[in-house]
C-alpha positions as CSV (number, residue, x, y, z in Angstrom):
1,X,0.0,0.0,0.0
2,X,1.4,3.4,-1.0
3,X,1.2,5.7,2.0
4,X,0.9,8.8,-0.1
5,X,-2.2,7.3,-1.9
6,X,-3.7,6.3,1.4
7,X,-3.2,9.8,2.7
8,X,-4.8,11.3,-0.4
9,X,-7.8,9.1,-0.2
10,X,-8.3,9.7,3.6
11,X,-8.0,13.4,2.9
12,X,-11.5,13.2,1.4
13,X,-12.8,12.8,4.9
14,X,-13.2,16.3,6.5
15,X,-12.0,16.5,10.1
16,X,-11.9,19.1,12.8
17,X,-8.6,20.7,13.8
18,X,-7.4,20.4,17.4
19,X,-4.4,21.3,19.4
20,X,-3.6,18.8,22.1
21,X,-1.9,20.5,25.0
22,X,-0.2,19.1,28.1
23,X,2.4,19.9,30.6
24,X,3.1,20.4,34.3
25,X,2.7,23.5,36.4
26,X,5.7,25.3,34.9
27,X,5.6,24.0,31.3
28,X,3.2,23.9,28.4
29,X,3.5,22.2,25.0
30,X,1.1,21.1,22.3
31,X,0.7,19.8,18.9
32,X,-1.8,20.1,16.1
33,X,-3.9,16.9,15.6
34,X,-6.8,16.1,13.3
35,X,-7.0,12.4,14.2
36,X,-9.4,12.9,17.1
37,X,-12.7,11.1,17.8
38,X,-15.2,10.6,20.6
39,X,-15.3,6.9,21.7
40,X,-17.9,6.6,24.5
41,X,-20.4,8.6,26.4
42,X,-20.6,6.3,29.4
43,X,-17.8,6.4,30.5
44,X,-16.8,9.6,28.7
45,X,-13.9,8.6,26.5
46,X,-12.1,10.1,23.6
47,X,-9.0,9.2,21.6
48,X,-6.4,10.8,19.3
49,X,-3.4,9.5,17.4
50,X,0.1,10.8,17.8
51,X,3.2,10.0,15.8
52,X,5.5,7.7,17.7
53,X,8.4,10.2,17.5
54,X,6.3,13.2,18.6
55,X,7.9,15.5,21.1
56,X,4.6,15.4,23.1
57,X,5.0,11.8,24.3
58,X,7.4,12.3,27.2
59,X,5.5,15.4,28.5
60,X,2.2,13.6,28.2
61,X,3.5,10.5,30.1
62,X,4.8,12.8,32.8
63,X,1.6,14.9,33.1
64,X,-0.8,11.9,32.9
65,X,-3.3,14.0,31.0
66,X,-4.1,16.2,28.1
67,X,-6.5,18.8,26.7
68,X,-8.2,18.6,23.3
69,X,-8.7,22.1,22.1
70,X,-11.1,22.5,19.1
71,X,-9.9,25.4,17.0
72,X,-11.9,28.3,15.5
73,X,-11.6,29.4,11.9
74,X,-9.5,32.4,13.0
75,X,-7.0,30.2,14.8
76,X,-5.4,28.7,11.7
77,X,-2.1,30.5,12.4
78,X,-2.1,28.9,15.8
79,X,-2.7,25.4,14.3
80,X,0.2,26.0,11.9
81,X,2.5,27.1,14.7
82,X,1.7,24.0,16.8
83,X,2.1,21.8,13.8
84,X,5.8,22.8,13.4
85,X,8.7,20.9,15.0
86,X,9.5,23.8,17.3
87,X,6.0,24.3,18.6
88,X,7.0,23.6,22.2
89,X,7.3,27.4,22.7
90,X,3.8,28.3,23.9
91,X,4.2,30.9,26.5
92,X,2.7,33.7,24.4
93,X,-0.5,31.7,23.6
94,X,-3.5,32.8,25.8
95,X,-4.2,29.9,28.1
96,X,-5.3,29.0,31.6
97,X,-5.0,26.0,33.7
98,X,-7.8,23.4,34.3
99,X,-8.6,22.3,37.9
100,X,-6.3,19.4,37.1
101,X,-3.4,21.8,36.2
102,X,-3.4,21.1,32.5
103,X,-3.1,24.0,29.9
104,X,-6.3,25.0,28.1
105,X,-6.2,27.4,25.1
106,X,-8.4,30.2,26.3
107,X,-9.7,31.2,22.9
108,X,-10.6,27.7,21.7
109,X,-14.0,26.8,20.2
110,X,-14.3,24.1,22.8
111,X,-12.1,21.9,25.0
112,X,-12.0,18.6,26.8
113,X,-9.7,18.0,29.7
114,X,-8.7,14.3,29.9
115,X,-6.9,11.9,32.0
116,X,-4.7,9.5,30.0
117,X,-6.0,6.0,30.5
118,X,-4.5,4.0,27.5
119,X,-1.7,4.1,25.1
120,X,-1.9,1.6,22.2
121,X,0.4,0.7,19.3
122,X,-0.9,1.9,16.0
123,X,2.0,1.4,13.7
124,X,3.9,4.6,13.2
125,X,1.4,6.3,15.5
126,X,0.2,5.7,19.1
127,X,-3.5,5.6,19.9
128,X,-4.1,7.6,23.1
129,X,-7.3,7.1,25.0
130,X,-8.5,9.6,27.6
131,X,-11.3,9.9,30.1
132,X,-13.0,13.3,29.9
133,X,-12.9,15.0,33.3
134,X,-13.9,18.6,32.4
135,X,-15.2,20.4,29.3
136,X,-16.2,23.8,28.0
137,X,-17.4,25.8,25.0
138,X,-15.8,29.3,25.3
139,X,-16.0,30.0,21.6
140,X,-19.5,28.7,20.9
141,X,-20.4,31.5,18.5
142,X,-17.3,30.9,16.3
143,X,-17.0,28.8,13.1
144,X,-14.7,25.7,13.4
145,X,-11.4,25.1,11.6
146,X,-11.5,21.9,9.5
147,X,-9.0,19.9,7.6
148,X,-10.0,18.7,4.1
149,X,-7.9,17.5,1.1
150,X,-4.7,18.5,2.7
151,X,-5.7,22.1,3.6
152,X,-7.1,23.9,6.6
153,X,-10.4,25.6,5.9
154,X,-13.1,27.5,7.8
155,X,-16.5,25.9,8.0
156,X,-18.7,28.9,7.5
157,X,-22.1,27.9,6.2
158,X,-25.0,26.5,8.3
159,X,-26.3,23.2,7.2
160,X,-29.2,23.3,4.7
161,X,-32.6,22.4,6.0
162,X,-33.8,19.2,4.3
């Protein structure tokens, strides 16, 4: 199977754009991820996939938790910054700490604070499972940032009534 062809075909599935953040009381790092999904409502579980060589792994293991930050359309520059290899520098990004001490992007469309409960092999990626402990929708009036056919885009139109 040609990985480039697989990536192109899977690119026809529109996904949301998230930044996964984690860290301890004195540090904060994150990475842009579009491989996120809800798993279960009872118990409340979500997962995301992270490249095995991601710089986020050691910080995530140390913190024991993560935040899924759903991005707004105006946050594309933030998504691009966290997608880079040097995205660990996050001090200037508006954020606050959850009750669990994890960094939450203050201007996100919505967020989920999670406790890491599973780490599974997924080939060149790890499948990370989290239990949702807290959530919020600070940017509920904003349009979401999506990823489709290799590009970030803003979902602007309301769905048609059928």
